[in-house]
N, C-alpha and C positions, 0 to 999 in steps of 0.2 A: 574588693567587691567589683564584679565585672559590670559596666554600664549596659543597660539594655536600650538598644536603638529605638527611637520613637517611630511608630508607624506613620508612614507618609500619608497626607491628607490627599483623598481621591481626587479633589477638586484642584490640587496644586498644579500649575502648569508644567508641562515638560520643558526641559532645558533646551531641546532642539526647537520647539514651537516658539519659545521666547527669543531665541536667536533669530529665527526666520521672521518673526514679528518686527524686531528691531531693524533688520536688514530691509524689509519691505518699507518700513516708515521712513528710513534714510533714503532709499531710492526714490520714493514718491516725493519727499520734500525737495531733494536735489534736482530731480527731474523737473518738477513744477518750477522751481527757482530759475532753471536754465532755459525753459521754453516760454516762460511769461512775457507778454507784451506790455509795453507802457499803457495801451488803452484798456487792457484787461482789468477786471475788478481786483482790487488789492486782495491777495490771498492770506496775507498776515494780519491778524492772528487768527481769524475765523476758519479759513481753509486749512491751515496747519493744524488747528484743533480737530477738525473732522478727520483729517488723515491720521493723526495720532490716535484718535478713538477707535478708528477701524483697525489700525495696526494692533492695538492693545487687545482688542477682542480676539484677534487671531491667535493670541497666545494660549487660548483655551480651545483651539479648534479640534483636538483630539478628545477632549473632555466632554464637550457639548457642541458637536458639529452643526446641528440645525440651528440652535440659538446663536452660535457665531454667525452663521450665514445670514440670519435675519439681521443681526446687530451690524454686520459689515454693509448690508444692502441700505439699512436706515441711516448710515453715515456717509458712504461713498456716493450714493445717488443724489442726495441733496448737494453735495459738493459741486456736481457738474451742473445741476439745474439752477443753482443759484448764482451761476455765471463766473465761478472761479476759473482761473486758467486751466487749460488742458494739461494733463500730466498722466503718469503711470498708476494713478490711484486705483484704476480698474483692475489692476493686477490682484488687489486684495480680494475682490469679489470673485475672480477666477480661482484664487487659492481656496477660499471658503467653499465654493461650489465643488471644486476637485475633491476636497475632504469629505463633503457629503456624498458624492458620487461614489467614492471608493469604499463606502460603508453599505450602499444599498445596491439592489439588483438593477439591471438595465432599465427595466420599465418604471421603477421607482425613481431612479435617477432622472429619466426624462420627465416624469411627473413633477419632480422637484424643480427642474429647469422651467417647465411651463408656468408652475406656480410662481417662480421668481419673475418670470416675464409679466405675468398678470398683475403682481403687486407693483412691479415697476411702473407699468402703464398707469395703474391706479394713482400711485403717488405722483406721477407726472401731472395728471390732470388736477389733482388737489393743489399742488404747488404752483402750477402754472395760473391759477385763478388770481394769485397775488400779482398787482401790477408791478411790483418792485422786482419780482422775480421773473427772469425770462425763461420761456419755455425751452426745452432742449431742442437742438436741431436734429434733423433726421440722420445725419452722418454720425453724430455722437452716439445717438440711440442704437444705431446699427453696430457701431463699434462695441458697446456694451453687450448687446445681444450675441455677438461672435464670441466675445470674451466668455461669456457664461456658457455657450455651446462648448467652447475648447474645454472649459473646466469639467463639464459633463462627460466629454469624451475621454479626456486623459484620465479622469477619476475611474471611469468604467474600465478602461484599459488596466489601470493599476490593480483594481479589484480582481480582474480576470487572471492577471499574472499571480496574484497572491493565491487565489483558489487553485490554479494550476500547480503552483508549488506545494500546496497542501496535498493535493491529489498524488503528485509525484512522491512526496514523502510517505504517504499512506500506502501507495503500491510497493514502494521499496521495503517498507515495514512488513507488508504481506509476503513479499518474495523471501525475505529473511526467515519468516516464520515457516513458510512452506519448505524451505531448504532445511531448516532445523528439523522439521517433522520427517522429511525425507531421510535425512542422515539417521535419525532415530530409528525409523524403520528399518533401514539397512542394517545398522548395528544390531538391532533386535534379531533380525533374520540370521545374521552370521553367528551371533552368539548362542542362540536358542538352538539352532541346527547342529553346530559343532559340539556344544556342551551335551546335547542329547545323545549324539553318536559316541562321544567319549564316555559318558555315564553307562551306556549299554556295553561298550567294549570293556570297561573296568569291571562291570558285573560279571561278564563272561570270563575275563581273566581270573578273578577271584574264585570263581566257580570251579574252574578246571585246573588251577595252579598245581594242586597236589597230584591229580591223576594224569593230566595231560600237559605237562609244562610246556611242550612245544606249541600248543595252542594258546597258552597263556603268553608266550613270547609274541605270538602273531598278533594277539589282541593289543599287546603293548605297542607294537610296531604301528598298528592301526591308530592307536591313540596319538602316537607321535606324528603320524601323517595328518590326522585330522586337526591336530593343534597347528601344525605348520601351515595347512590350507586356511584355517581359520584367521591366523595371523596375516598371512598373505592378502586374504580378502579385505580384512579390516584396514590394512595399510592401503590397499586400492581405494576403499571407500573414503578414506580421509584424505587421499591424494587428490580427490576430486576438488577440494577447496583450493588447491594450488594450481593443478594442471589438469582441467577437465578434459582437454582434448586428448591427452596422452594415456588415459586410463582404459583398460580393457574391461568393459562392462560384462557382467554375466549374462548368459543366454541359454536357450534350450539346447545348444550344442554340448552343455555340460551336464545334461541329465544322466549321462553314464556314471558320473561321479556320485550323483545322489543314488542311483541304483546300486552301485558298488558298496557304498557305506551302509545303505539299508540292508544289503544282502549280508553283510557281516553281523547285523543284528538279527538275522533270520527272516528277514521280511524281503520276498522277492518283488521287484519292480518290473512291469511289463509296459513298454511304451509302444503304442499302436497309433499309426498315422504319421503324416509329415507336416510340419508347419509351413514349410516352404520359406521363402525370403521374407523377413519381417523388418519393420523399423526397429532400430536400437532400443528405443524406450519400450515398445511393445514386447520385443524379445526378452528384455530384462524383467518386465513386470510378469510375463508368462512363467519364466524360470523361477522367479521368487515365489509365485503362487503355487506351482507344483512342488517345489522344495519344501515350503511351509506345510502343505498338506501331507507329504510323505513324512516329515518330521513329527507332526502330530500323531500320525498313525504308529510310529515307532515308540513315541513317548506314552501315549494314553491308550491305545488299543493293544493290550497285551496278548490278546488272543489272535492277533492279525499274522497271516503268514503270506499274504499276497495283495499287491496293490496294483491296480490297472490304471494307466494314463492313457487317455484317448485325446488325440489332437485332430481337429477338424477345422477346415477353413473354407470360406466361400469368397465371393467378391468383395465383401464388406468387413467381415470380422473373423477372428480366430476363436474357436470354442474349445475349451479345456474341460475335461471331466476326469477326476481322480477318485476312484473308488476303492475301498478296502474291505477285506472279509473279517474284520475283528469283532462283528456283532454290533448291536445298537440298542441302547436302552429307550429308544424312542424319543429322545430329547437331546439336542446338542447345546452344551453349556458355553456361552461366549467367553472369551478370554483374549489376552494380547495377540496370540497367534491368529485367531479368527478375524479380529479386527484389523490385523495387518494385511489378511487376505483382501478384505473389502477396500482398504486403503490403496493396495497396489493396483487393484483393478480401477478404482475411481480415478487414480492418478493419470490414467491414459484415456479416460472417458468411457470405461467399460463397467461392468457390474459382475457381481459374484453372489454365490449363495452356498450354504452348507446345511445340508439336510440329512436325516437318517435315511439310509438305504435299506434294501431287502436283507442284505448281509453284513452291513457296516455303515460307515459315513461316507457320504458322496459330496465332494466339492465340485462345483461347476462355475465356470467363468466364461464370459463373452468379452472379447477385447477387440475394438475397432482396429483395422490393419493400419490406419493412419492416426496416430495418437492426437488427442485434442489437448 
């Protein structure tokens, strides 16, 4: 029978806190013993008991930080006001204040420090009414105030560092997710475009294999070329993970390849206008939008015989318009391809739309010349 470990009590102190409390108690007792003067009030056993009580409370500083701060104050403050020898016992107040400040926002940390000061002054007045107990001198009180202020400041800085680390981790996670989505889009583009062309050519080859074997051979060669190009582009896409600077990203200069492959399927592609010089990311997004639009025409618009690609640019953006003559049923059904068009445009800060046109489907996109 495998023993089941018992659940740890949520109020059980952490090992690190216990070690820190023991270290602070040792430092405070040794420091007090070394700095005590013969004319000081004897600190044993009353002063030592207060020091040990404050250190013991610190063992739960991560479990109940506010309660530990109050307990530390109620043990360390009387130690000084009762005339025991000066020593490093105030470090325990600073540690307790640091723990509280590391959990709270800046304004709440400051409020906790002010509240600590007010309680300190109130306890001073209460205790100083007793003739046996000497009121604290100003230097000692200022030292405690400085100690508390240091605890607030260091705790606030620690909290800021922890929040910055969380934000950095979240940003890294988002970047990984964005990169994963980008690679998924690119793989989808490559695979869908290439397989669509291969399917078309395979259909042509099967149709003419008996009557025109030379055309069937041409179709097979085109299938071979499309497969080779698809494998090369997939290899380029995956190489981005290792050598992003050395990969030749697709661009509008490769539209002739899209036109040639579409022509083999019986769809002519006419490109009008010039995009000019573009940023690599914008050039890549524009090419993928045009290629996806042409691929969708070849795959879904069986009656299409012609696709027109218009490229226009001004001082701010590049505008794309891809229209086919395959007819339209009045409604465009969204799919992975259409979502990919919108994602490519949005990736560079642009916008896109797919609408029924007078003779077919019209894809329009506007991409800023400087990608965001």
